[in-house]
N, C-alpha and C positions, 0 to 999 in steps of 0.2 A: 388540529395537529395532535400528534401523539408524542408523549415523552419517551425517549429511548430507554430501554431496560438495561442500558449499559452505562458505565461510568467513563465518560470521555476524558477525564483527567488521567486515566491509565494509559492513554495513547500519547506517544512521544511527539509525533509530527502531525500537523493539521494543514492540509493543502486544499485551497479553494479552487473549484473548477466551475466554469460557466458552461451551461448547456448550450450547444450549438444546434441550429436547425438540422444540420446533417446527422446529428446524433439520434434523431427521432426515427421511429418506425411508422408503418401505415396506421397504427392505432393512436399516434400522437404522443407517445411517451418514449423515453430513451430506450433504444433497442438493447436487449439483454447482452449482446456481445460488446456493446460500447462500454459497459461497466468494466470490462477488462482493460480498456484504454485508460479509464479513470484510475484504476488500481496501479497501472503502469506509471501514470503521472505521479502518483503518490510515492511509488518506489524510487523514482528518479529524484524527487525532492528529498526523500529520506536519505538516499545515498549521498547526494550532494552536500547535505547538512552534516552527515556523519564523516565524510572523507574530506570535505572542503574542495572537492573537485567535480567539475562537470565534464571532464575529459572522458570520452567513451571508453578509452583503454582502461580506465579505472573500474568500469563495470564488469568485473571478472566473475560473473555468475550468470547462470541461465535459469529460466523458469522451468521447473519440473512438474509442478502441480498447482492447480487453483480450484477452489470451490467457493461458490457464491450462494448465499441464501437471500432471496429477494423478499423484501418486506412491504414496500410501498413504491408505486411507480414514480419516476422522476419526469417532470414535464418541462416544456420549453420555457425559457426565461427564468428557470430556477437556478440558484447557485448551490452547489453541493460541496460539502467539506469531506475530503478523504482523510480520515483519521487513521493513523497506523502506528504500529509498534512491532519490534522484533520480540517474539515471545519465547523462542527457543533457538539455541545454537548447537548444532550437532558436530560430528566429526568433519563432514564435507558439505553440510547444508545449514540453512537457517530458515526459520518460519516467520512469516509476517502475518499479523492479524489486522483486519481492517474493519472500520465502521463508516459507511457512507451515510451522512446525515445532512439535514439542512444546515446552512452556515451558522444559524443561531443554536444548533444542537437539539432542537425540540422534536424533529422528525427523523426517524430512522428509516432509511431507504433500503439498506442491505448490510449484511455482514459478510466477510469473506476471509479466507485463509489461503496463503500461497506458500509453496516450498521452493526455495532457490538453492541451486547446487553451485558451489564454487567450480569454476571451469578455467582450464588452461587452454587458450585458443591456439597456441602453438602446437602442443601435443594433441589437442582435441580430446582431452580427457578430464574427468572430474579431478579435483585436487582438494586437499584438506583446507579447512578454515585456518588461516595462520593465526598465531597467538596474538599478534599485534591487532589484527582485526577483531578477534574475540574480545580482547581487553577494551578496544575502542567502543564496540557495541555495548558492552557491560557498563562502561562509564556513561555513554550517551543515554542509555535506557535508565540508568540510575539517577539521572538529572530529574526525571519526572517524579521519582519517588521521594526526593528530598523536600 
């Protein structure tokens, strides 16, 4: 196993995912597209912890961009930790950084970054990050730094 070249203590949320048989491709490792699902699970867990709500109406953002750097394949029966943090909050968007590791943190499988845009589903337009959410993210992210 390889030790990750990243400090996992800088990530706010750690969400464990069990690899399912259906996640695999013909080569016997997790299909590259499935990593997007793992990132999504992490975002849902982050948002639920941040807002205290699992109500879909509270997920008032859309995914605008995602980039993944694959380091080591994930195989069947492995458990993966999706480690994530919000690294930037802009006017209408926020950036999430991810590290997909073994649950014990010794193996780095991938790093990723996504941009989420706040979205008003009624008007079907982007909207600003409100100050309450901005403050909540700052406080939530500040917990890991204390």
